[in-house]
C-alpha positions in Angstrom: 19.9 59.8 95.6 18.0 57.3 93.5 19.4 54.2 95.1 18.3 54.6 98.8 14.9 55.9 97.7 14.1 53.0 95.4 15.7 50.5 97.8 13.5 51.8 100.7 10.4 51.6 98.5 11.3 48.1 97.3 11.8 46.8 100.9 8.5 48.2 101.9 6.8 46.6 98.9 8.5 43.3 99.6 7.4 43.4 103.3 3.7 43.8 102.2 3.6 41.8 99.0 1.1 39.0 98.8 2.5 35.5 99.2 5.6 36.7 101.1 6.4 35.1 104.4 9.0 37.1 106.3 9.2 35.0 109.4 8.3 31.6 110.8 8.3 32.9 114.4 5.2 31.7 116.2 5.0 34.9 118.2 5.1 37.4 115.4 2.4 38.8 113.1 4.3 37.4 110.2 3.8 33.9 111.7 0.1 34.4 111.5 0.6 35.5 107.9 2.6 32.3 107.2 0.0 30.2 108.8 -2.7 31.7 106.6 -0.4 31.2 103.6 0.3 27.6 104.5 -3.4 26.9 105.1 -4.1 28.2 101.6 -1.4 25.9 100.3 -2.5 22.8 102.2 -4.7 20.1 100.7 -7.5 18.6 102.7 -7.6 15.0 103.7 -8.5 12.6 101.0 -12.1 11.6 101.2 -13.1 7.9 101.7 -13.5 7.3 98.0 -10.0 8.6 97.4 -11.0 12.0 95.9 -9.8 15.3 97.4 -12.1 17.7 99.1 -13.4 20.2 96.5 -13.1 23.2 98.9 -9.4 22.4 99.5 -8.9 22.0 95.8 -10.4 25.4 95.1 -8.0 26.9 97.7 -5.1 25.2 95.9 -6.2 26.8 92.6 -6.3 30.2 94.3 -2.9 29.6 95.7 -1.6 28.5 92.4 -3.0 31.7 90.8 -1.3 33.9 93.4 2.0 32.0 92.9 1.7 32.5 89.1 1.1 36.3 89.6 4.1 36.5 91.8 6.1 34.7 89.2 5.0 37.1 86.4 5.8 40.1 88.6 9.3 39.0 89.5 9.9 37.8 85.9 8.9 41.3 84.7 11.1 43.1 87.2 14.1 40.9 86.4 13.4 41.3 82.7 13.3 45.1 83.0 16.4 45.1 85.2 18.4 43.0 82.8 17.1 45.0 79.8 18.2 48.3 81.3 21.6 46.9 82.3 22.0 45.6 78.7 21.2 49.0 77.2 23.8 50.5 79.5 26.4 48.0 78.4 25.6 48.5 74.8 25.7 52.3 75.2 29.1 52.2 76.9 30.6 49.7 74.4 29.4 51.7 71.3 30.1 55.2 72.6 33.6 54.7 74.1 36.8 53.1 73.4 37.0 49.7 74.9 38.8 49.6 78.2 39.3 47.0 81.0 36.4 48.4 83.1 34.1 47.5 80.3 34.8 43.8 80.9 33.7 44.2 84.5 30.5 45.8 83.3 29.9 43.0 80.8 30.6 40.4 83.6 28.2 42.0 85.9 25.5 41.9 83.2 26.2 38.2 82.6 25.9 37.4 86.3 22.6 39.3 86.5 21.3 37.6 83.3 22.4 34.1 84.5 20.8 34.5 87.9 17.6 35.8 86.5 17.3 32.9 84.1 18.0 30.4 86.9 15.3 32.1 89.1 12.8 31.8 86.3 13.6 28.1 85.8 13.2 27.4 89.5 9.9 29.2 89.7 8.6 27.4 86.7 9.6 24.1 88.2 7.8 24.9 91.4 4.7 25.9 89.5 4.7 22.6 87.7 5.0 20.8 91.0 2.1 22.7 92.5 -0.1 22.0 89.5 0.7 18.2 89.8 0.0 18.4 93.5 -3.4 20.0 93.0 -4.3 17.5 90.2 -3.2 14.3 91.9 -3.1 15.0 95.6 0.6 14.2 96.0 3.9 15.5 94.7 5.9 13.5 92.1 9.0 14.2 94.2 7.6 12.3 97.2 8.8 8.7 97.6 5.4 7.7 99.0 3.1 8.5 96.1 0.0 9.0 98.2 -1.3 11.3 100.8 -0.7 10.8 104.5 -4.0 10.1 106.2 -5.4 12.0 109.2 -5.9 15.4 107.7 -3.4 17.9 106.2 -0.4 16.2 104.7 2.7 17.7 106.6 4.8 17.3 103.5 2.8 20.0 101.7 3.7 22.5 104.5 7.3 21.3 104.6 7.7 21.6 100.9 6.2 25.1 100.9 8.6 26.1 103.7 11.5 24.7 101.7 10.5 26.6 98.6 10.2 29.8 100.7 13.6 29.2 102.3 15.3 28.5 98.9 13.6 31.6 97.5 15.1 33.7 100.3 18.5 32.2 99.7 18.4 32.7 96.0 17.1 36.3 96.2 19.9 37.0 98.7 22.5 35.7 96.2 21.0 38.0 93.5 21.1 41.0 95.8 24.7 40.6 96.9 26.2 39.1 93.7 24.3 41.0 91.0 22.4 44.1 92.1 24.8 45.5 94.7 28.0 45.2 92.6 26.2 46.8 89.7 25.1 49.7 91.8 28.6 50.2 93.4 30.4 49.9 90.1 28.1 52.3 88.2 27.8 54.9 91.0 31.6 54.9 91.3 32.1 55.1 87.5 29.7 58.1 87.3 31.5 59.8 90.2 34.9 59.3 88.5 34.1 60.1 84.8 31.0 62.3 84.9 27.7 61.8 83.3 28.4 62.0 79.5 25.4 62.8 77.2 21.9 63.4 78.5 20.5 60.1 77.1 23.4 58.2 78.7 22.9 59.9 82.0 19.2 59.1 82.0 19.9 55.5 81.1 22.5 55.1 83.8 20.3 56.7 86.3 17.4 54.4 85.4 19.7 51.4 85.6 21.0 52.4 89.1 17.4 53.1 90.3 16.2 49.8 89.0 19.1 48.0 90.6 18.3 49.8 93.8 14.7 48.8 93.7 15.6 45.2 93.0 18.2 45.2 95.7 15.7 46.6 98.2 13.3 43.7 97.5 16.0 41.1 97.7 17.5 42.7 100.8 14.1 42.1 102.5 14.4 38.5 101.5 17.9 38.5 103.1 16.6 40.0 106.3 13.9 37.3 106.5 16.5 34.6 105.8 18.6 35.8 108.7 15.4 35.8 111.0 14.6 32.3 109.9 18.0 30.8 110.4 19.0 32.7 113.6 15.8 33.3 115.5 13.2 30.8 114.2 15.2 27.6 114.5 14.8 26.8 110.8 17.5 24.5 109.5 19.0 24.2 106.0 18.6 20.4 106.0 15.2 19.1 105.0 12.9 18.4 107.9 12.0 14.7 108.4 8.3 13.7 108.2 7.3 10.6 110.1 3.9 9.1 109.7 2.1 7.2 112.4 1.2 3.8 110.8 -2.2 2.2 111.5 -2.2 -1.4 112.7 -2.1 -4.0 110.0 -5.3 -5.5 111.2 -8.4 -6.7 109.4 -11.5 -8.6 110.7 -13.8 -10.9 108.9 -16.8 -13.1 109.7 -18.6 -16.0 108.0 -21.5 -18.3 108.8 -23.6 -21.1 107.4 -26.9 -22.7 108.4 -26.2 -25.8 106.4 -27.1 -29.0 108.3 -23.9 -30.8 107.2 -21.3 -29.6 109.7 -18.3 -30.1 107.5 -19.9 -28.2 104.6 -21.1 -25.5 107.0 -17.6 -25.0 108.3 -16.2 -24.8 104.8 -18.7 -22.1 103.8 -18.2 -20.1 107.0 -14.4 -20.2 106.6 -14.6 -19.2 103.0 -16.8 -16.2 103.8 -14.4 -15.1 106.6 -11.4 -15.5 104.3 -13.2 -13.5 101.6 -13.4 -10.5 104.0 -9.9 -10.9 105.3 -8.2 -11.6 102.0 -5.4 -13.1 104.1 -4.9 -16.1 106.4 -6.4 -15.4 109.8 -4.1 -14.9 112.8 -6.8 -16.0 115.2 -10.4 -17.2 115.0 -13.3 -17.5 117.4 -15.5 -20.4 116.3 -19.1 -20.8 117.4 -21.5 -23.7 116.7 -25.0 -24.6 117.9 -25.1 -27.6 120.2 -26.9 -29.8 117.6 -23.9 -29.8 115.2 -21.2 -32.5 114.9 -18.5 -30.4 116.6 -15.7 -33.0 116.0 -16.4 -33.1 112.3 -16.5 -29.3 112.0 -13.1 -28.8 113.8 -11.5 -31.6 111.7 -12.4 -29.7 108.6 -11.2 -26.4 110.1 -7.8 -28.1 110.9 -7.5 -28.9 107.2 -8.5 -25.4 106.0 -6.3 -23.5 108.5 -3.8 -26.0 109.9 -1.6 -23.5 111.8 -4.2 -20.9 112.8 -5.0 -20.7 116.6 -8.7 -20.7 117.5 -11.0 -21.1 120.5 -14.7 -21.0 121.0 -17.8 -22.8 122.2 -21.4 -23.7 121.6 -23.8 -20.8 121.3 -27.5 -20.7 122.2 -29.7 -21.0 119.1 -27.4 -18.9 116.8 -25.5 -15.7 116.6 -25.8 -12.0 115.6 -23.8 -11.2 112.5 -24.1 -8.0 110.5 -27.7 -6.7 110.7 -29.2 -10.1 111.1 -30.1 -12.4 114.0 -29.3 -15.9 112.7 -31.6 -18.0 114.9 -33.9 -20.9 114.5 -31.7 -23.6 113.1 -28.2 -25.1 113.1 -25.4 -22.6 112.7 -21.7 -22.5 112.3 -20.0 -19.0 112.6 -16.4 -17.9 112.5 -15.0 -14.5 113.4 -11.4 -14.0 112.3 -8.7 -11.4 112.7 -5.7 -10.9 110.5 -2.9 -9.5 112.7 0.6 -10.4 111.5 2.3 -8.3 114.2 0.2 -9.9 117.0 0.4 -13.2 118.8 -2.3 -15.5 120.0 -1.7 -18.3 122.4 -4.7 -20.7 123.0 -5.3 -23.0 125.9 -7.9 -25.3 127.4 -8.3 -27.1 130.7 -10.8 -29.3 132.6 -12.4 -28.0 135.7 -11.7 -29.8 139.0 -12.9 -29.0 142.4 -10.6 -26.0 142.4 -11.4 -24.0 139.3 -9.4 -21.0 140.4 -6.2 -23.0 140.6 -7.1 -24.8 137.3 -7.4 -21.4 135.6 -4.2 -20.1 137.1 -2.1 -23.0 136.1 -3.4 -23.2 132.5 -3.1 -19.4 132.0 0.4 -19.3 133.5 1.5 -22.2 131.2 0.2 -20.4 128.1 1.9 -17.1 129.2 5.2 -18.9 129.7 5.0 -20.4 126.3 4.4 -17.0 124.9 7.4 -15.5 126.6 9.6 -18.2 125.1 8.9 -16.9 121.6 8.1 -13.2 122.1 11.7 -12.0 121.4 10.9 -12.7 117.8 7.8 -10.6 118.0 9.0 -7.0 118.5 5.5 -5.6 118.5 4.4 -7.9 121.3 5.2 -6.8 124.9 3.9 -7.2 128.4 0.5 -8.8 129.3 -2.1 -9.7 126.8 -4.3 -7.1 125.2 -7.2 -9.3 126.4 -8.0 -12.9 127.2 -10.8 -14.5 125.2 -12.6 -17.1 127.3 -15.4 -19.6 126.8 -16.0 -21.9 129.8 -18.6 -24.2 131.1 -21.3 -22.6 133.2 -20.9 -22.4 137.0 -17.2 -21.6 138.0 -16.9 -18.3 136.0 -16.1 -16.1 139.0 -13.4 -18.4 140.2 -12.0 -18.7 136.7 -11.7 -15.0 136.4 -9.9 -14.9 139.8 -7.4 -17.5 138.5 -6.7 -15.4 135.4 -6.3 -12.3 137.5 -3.8 -14.1 139.7 -1.8 -15.2 136.7 -1.9 -12.0 134.6 -2.9 -9.2 137.0 -6.4 -8.0 137.8 -6.2 -5.2 135.1 -5.8 -7.6 132.2 -9.2 -7.6 130.3 -10.9 -11.0 130.3 -13.7 -11.0 127.7 -16.1 -13.8 126.6 -19.1 -15.9 127.6 -20.1 -19.2 129.1 -20.8 -21.9 126.6 -24.5 -22.5 126.0 -26.9 -24.9 124.3 -30.4 -24.5 123.1 -32.4 -25.9 126.0 -30.2 -25.9 129.1 -29.7 -29.7 128.9 -26.0 -29.6 129.3 -25.0 -30.1 125.7 -22.6 -27.1 125.7 -19.0 -27.6 124.6 -15.8 -25.7 124.6 -12.9 -26.1 122.2 -9.5 -24.8 121.0 -7.0 -25.5 118.3 -4.5 -27.4 120.5 -3.6 -30.9 119.4 -5.5 -30.6 116.2 -8.7 -29.5 117.9 -9.5 -30.3 121.6 -13.1 -30.4 122.8 -14.5 -30.6 126.3 -17.9 -30.3 128.0 -16.8 -29.4 131.5 -13.8 -27.2 131.0 -12.7 -23.8 129.7 -11.1 -22.7 126.4 -9.2 -19.5 126.3 -6.7 -17.5 124.2 -4.1 -15.0 125.4 -4.5 -12.3 122.7 -1.5 -10.0 122.2 -3.2 -7.9 119.6 -1.0 -5.3 117.8 -4.0 -2.9 117.7 -5.7 -1.1 120.5 -8.8 -2.8 121.8 -11.5 -1.5 124.1 -14.2 -3.5 125.8 -16.8 -3.2 128.5 -19.5 -5.3 130.2 -23.0 -3.7 130.6 -26.3 -4.7 131.9 -29.5 -4.0 130.1 -31.5 -3.5 133.3 -32.0 -0.6 135.7 -31.8 -0.8 139.5 -35.0 -0.4 141.5 -35.4 0.8 145.1 -35.9 -2.8 146.4 -32.7 -4.0 148.1 -31.4 -6.1 151.0 -28.5 -7.9 152.4 -27.6 -11.6 151.8 -27.6 -13.1 155.3 -27.1 -16.8 154.4 -25.6 -18.7 151.5 -25.3 -22.4 150.6 -22.3 -22.7 148.4 -21.6 -19.8 146.2 -24.8 -19.6 144.2 -27.7 -20.5 146.4 -29.1 -17.6 148.3 -30.9 -18.9 151.4 -31.9 -15.8 153.2 -32.1 -12.0 152.5 -32.3 -9.8 155.6 -32.7 -13.0 157.7 -35.9 -14.0 155.8 -36.3 -16.8 153.2 -34.8 -15.4 150.0 -37.8 -16.2 147.8 -40.2 -14.6 150.2 -38.3 -11.3 150.0 -37.7 -11.6 146.3 -41.3 -12.4 145.6 -42.4 -9.3 147.6 -40.0 -7.2 145.6 -41.7 -8.4 142.3 -45.2 -7.8 143.6 -46.0 -11.5 143.8 -44.7 -12.4 140.4 -43.9 -16.0 141.6 -46.8 -16.7 143.9 -48.9 -18.8 141.6 -45.9 -20.6 140.2 -44.8 -21.8 143.6 -48.3 -23.1 144.3 -48.3 -25.4 141.3 -44.7 -26.4 140.7 -42.1 -27.8 143.1 -38.6 -26.3 142.7 -39.7 -24.4 139.6 -37.2 -23.2 136.9 -37.6 -19.4 136.7 -35.1 -18.5 134.0 -37.8 -17.1 131.7 -39.8 -15.4 134.5 -36.8 -13.8 136.2 -35.6 -12.2 133.0 -38.1 -9.4 133.8 -36.8 -9.0 137.4 -33.2 -10.1 137.8 -31.1 -9.3 140.8 -28.1 -7.1 140.8 -25.1 -5.8 142.7 -23.3 -2.5 142.9 -19.7 -3.1 141.7 -18.4 0.5 142.0 -18.8 3.9 140.4 -18.1 5.2 137.0 -16.2 8.5 136.2 -19.4 10.5 136.8 -19.9 9.0 140.2 -22.8 6.9 139.1 -23.0 3.3 140.4 -22.6 0.5 137.9 -24.2 -2.9 138.4 -23.8 -6.5 137.4 -27.0 -8.3 137.0 -27.6 -11.8 138.4 -30.0 -14.2 136.8 -32.2 -16.3 139.3 -32.6 -19.7 137.8 -34.6 -21.8 140.3 -36.7 -21.7 143.5 -36.2 -24.3 146.1 -39.7 -24.4 147.5 -38.8 -26.5 150.7 -36.3 -24.0 152.0 -37.3 -20.8 150.2 -33.8 -20.5 148.7 -33.1 -18.9 145.3 -30.5 -20.4 142.9 -28.6 -17.9 140.8 -26.0 -17.9 138.0 -23.3 -15.8 139.6 -21.4 -16.1 142.8 -22.7 -14.2 145.8 -21.2 -13.8 149.3 -22.9 -13.4 152.7 -23.0 -9.8 153.8 -23.2 -8.5 150.2 -26.0 -6.2 149.2 -28.3 -7.1 146.4 -31.0 -5.1 144.6 -33.8 -6.0 142.3 -33.4 -4.9 138.7 -36.1 -4.3 136.1 -36.2 -3.9 132.4 -38.2 -4.0 129.2 -37.7 -5.6 125.8 -37.0 -2.1 124.5 -34.2 -1.6 127.0 -32.6 -4.9 126.1 -32.8 -4.2 122.3 -31.5 -0.6 122.6 -28.8 -1.2 125.2 -26.6 -3.5 123.2 -26.2 -0.8 120.5 -25.6 1.7 123.3 -22.8 -0.4 124.7 -21.0 -0.4 121.4 -21.5 3.3 120.9 -20.3 4.0 124.4 -17.1 1.9 123.9 -16.2 3.7 120.7 -17.0 7.1 122.2 -14.9 6.6 125.3 -12.0 4.7 123.7 -10.3 7.7 122.1 -10.5 6.3 118.6 -13.2 7.2 116.0 -15.8 5.0 114.4 -13.8 5.1 111.2 -10.9 3.4 113.0 -13.1 0.5 114.1 -12.0 -2.7 112.3 -14.4 -5.3 114.0 -15.9 -6.5 117.2 -16.6 -9.5 119.3 -19.9 -9.4 121.1 -21.5 -11.4 123.9 -25.3 -11.2 124.1 -26.8 -13.1 127.0 -29.0 -16.0 125.9 -31.6 -15.1 128.5 -31.7 -11.6 127.3 -32.0 -12.8 123.7 -35.0 -15.0 124.6 -36.5 -12.1 126.6 -36.2 -9.9 123.5 -38.0 -12.4 121.4 -38.8 -11.3 117.9 -37.1 -7.9 118.5 -33.7 -9.4 118.5 -33.4 -8.6 114.8 -33.8 -4.9 115.6 -30.9 -5.3 118.1 -28.7 -6.7 115.4 -29.5 -3.8 113.1 -28.8 -1.2 115.8 -25.6 -3.0 116.8 -24.3 -3.1 113.2 -25.0 0.6 112.8 -23.2 1.4 116.1 -20.1 -0.5 114.9 -20.1 1.3 111.5 -21.0 -1.9 109.6 -17.6 -3.6 110.5 -17.5 -7.4 110.8 -18.7 -8.6 114.2 -20.1 -11.8 115.7 -22.4 -11.9 118.7 -22.6 -15.2 120.6 -25.5 -16.0 123.0 -24.1 -17.4 126.2 -25.2 -18.6 129.7 -22.9 -16.0 131.4 -21.0 -13.0 130.3 -17.5 -11.8 131.2 -15.9 -8.5 130.5 -14.5 -5.3 131.9 -16.3 -2.9 134.1 -15.7 0.9 134.2 -13.2 0.4 137.1 -10.9 -1.7 134.8 -11.7 -5.0 136.5 -13.1 -8.0 134.7 -16.2 -9.6 136.2 -18.9 -12.2 135.5 -22.6 -11.4 135.2 -25.9 -12.6 133.7 -28.4 -11.0 131.4 -25.5 -8.7 130.3 -23.8 -7.6 127.1 -20.0 -7.7 126.6 -18.4 -6.1 123.6 -14.7 -5.9 122.5 -13.9 -3.4 119.8 -10.8 -3.7 117.7 -9.4 -0.5 116.3 -6.8 0.4 113.6 -4.5 2.1 116.1 -1.4 0.3 117.2 -0.9 -0.8 120.7 2.8 0.0 120.3 3.1 2.9 118.0 5.0 2.4 114.7 6.1 5.4 112.6 7.4 5.5 109.1 9.8 8.0 107.5 7.8 8.9 104.4 11.0 10.0 102.6 13.3 7.0 103.3 10.7 4.3 104.1 12.4 3.4 107.4 10.1 2.3 110.3 10.7 2.9 114.0 8.7 1.6 117.0 7.8 3.8 120.0 10.0 1.4 122.1 13.1 2.3 120.1 15.4 5.1 121.5 15.2 7.0 118.3 11.5 7.6 118.8 12.2 10.1 121.5 14.3 12.2 119.0 11.5 12.1 116.5 9.0 13.4 119.0 11.4 16.1 120.3 12.0 17.4 116.9 8.3 17.6 116.1 8.6 15.3 113.0 5.7 13.0 113.8 2.3 13.3 112.0 -0.3 11.4 114.0 -3.5 10.0 112.8 
């Protein structure tokens, strides 16, 4: 009578006791209970300074307290159970002549005592592990003695599930090996030999009742174990935990305004190395036109003899950090440490066929890359991007050549080399042959970055309602007529007579400064919201005899053009907006940004005037204070929202480097083995749900 009653009560108590997790089935209420239990167990993501979130730590303390109460309850029940059983054995041994059945009774008591002591030992060990986990943020059993980034550490959940599974298994062993045999033996003995004295009957009854109560609780654990193993897909083997690894990428930047070029290069390189703390994998080198470029590159070859680089002259300086470094001579270096990447520089001279020049040089660099890429398992396919610095004029045809060699969806990012006064002192260079310099060519680098990058080209101007069709061209950059009228006549009308007085006093005037307020533009497509996006075109000169307008981008007959307009405030704010937009639409967070390369049009920089420092501050904030370098160029190249690379003027181009890998790499946190997403085993890891992503 006592056994089924107490067993039923115990099973009901076990099903409703705090901290119990009957099932891992996602569709059952018990799954919701387990989720809540696991959330109480989980630790929050480590904060940036390495400390754990205080709220999560408080939850851990509450969980530990609940676990300790559960331990004390089970210890008390086991203690009472073993005590009552011991009293029964003592009563039997002292009140009756010793017989063989007494040995069975003693044996059952020893089994119960042994299993109870083992249970206490296991629980105490688990409690010590939890205390260590709360205090340090990781378990001393883990091979990787640190938390997995990206939120809740899955090993915390896995270990809790393992403890729960082992608990169910051990309680099942106790039920079938200790409690049930004791009940069967004593009930059978009472049935065969009678009750004996009143005290002995009461003691035996209490012993059977206690064993029935314990068996009921442990039988509930057995039922839950069966559910887990048969219906919830839980396996006895320990679940693997694979962590998505970030790209091993760092960026650094350095600069110097020292007049001595060699010394300036040393200072800039030292600053860049100080941020990287490793030898760069690739560098972009910028110098103003008034430096001794040969002397600077010779020093760089000594400092970093095997590091590929490319670059060009920049107009008046650069943007670095929260400062606009203008007004004097400048050497600046942006470097990236990327041991899993590959960077292949190239340089070529322009001929009368710049598209073919670009195609041949790019194809050659790509073939050279393919010859060694088998040793670079993380490097596959086309480049992440192409960094380019060419002489002004053939930019559109250069991009066409790169698109022919690599495909039109390969990002081409960079800017046309510039000088301080449009006198033709611009230069381009790369690391080939100890440092090659040219004044009428193009330097470029095929960049197979191991990290994901995101870039975009934006204009700082807005389209107006003034538009027309180009009806006659001379070459690719001289607009002769718009709507069959002299181009300057139409353009001047659009501006409200902005150039009337200038044309009266000056023959063939340079209008680079004046036209910065009213550039031309072209619709190049629509963004994801259906809004048109434009490339702006900078008018540079008026040909008074013919009424033609010279521009800095290629235009074709029959294409529509529109007048753009803008203010200094637009220019200053837009560059930061470009960086924020890139980060926002890239899929990675600001915390994952590692650095950036920025192209800020020299004309827009001059138009912004003294406000350019504000632009640097806003840009640095938008990039989270990560290392970046902004060059001032006479033409800007980058990706538009449709995925195609184009050339424009008075524009901003930004390329953001993240910490996410281009080809995912995962690490088994228990064994230390790494697997790439290109490996066949990666599919198994995904299918089994073992991957913890950032």
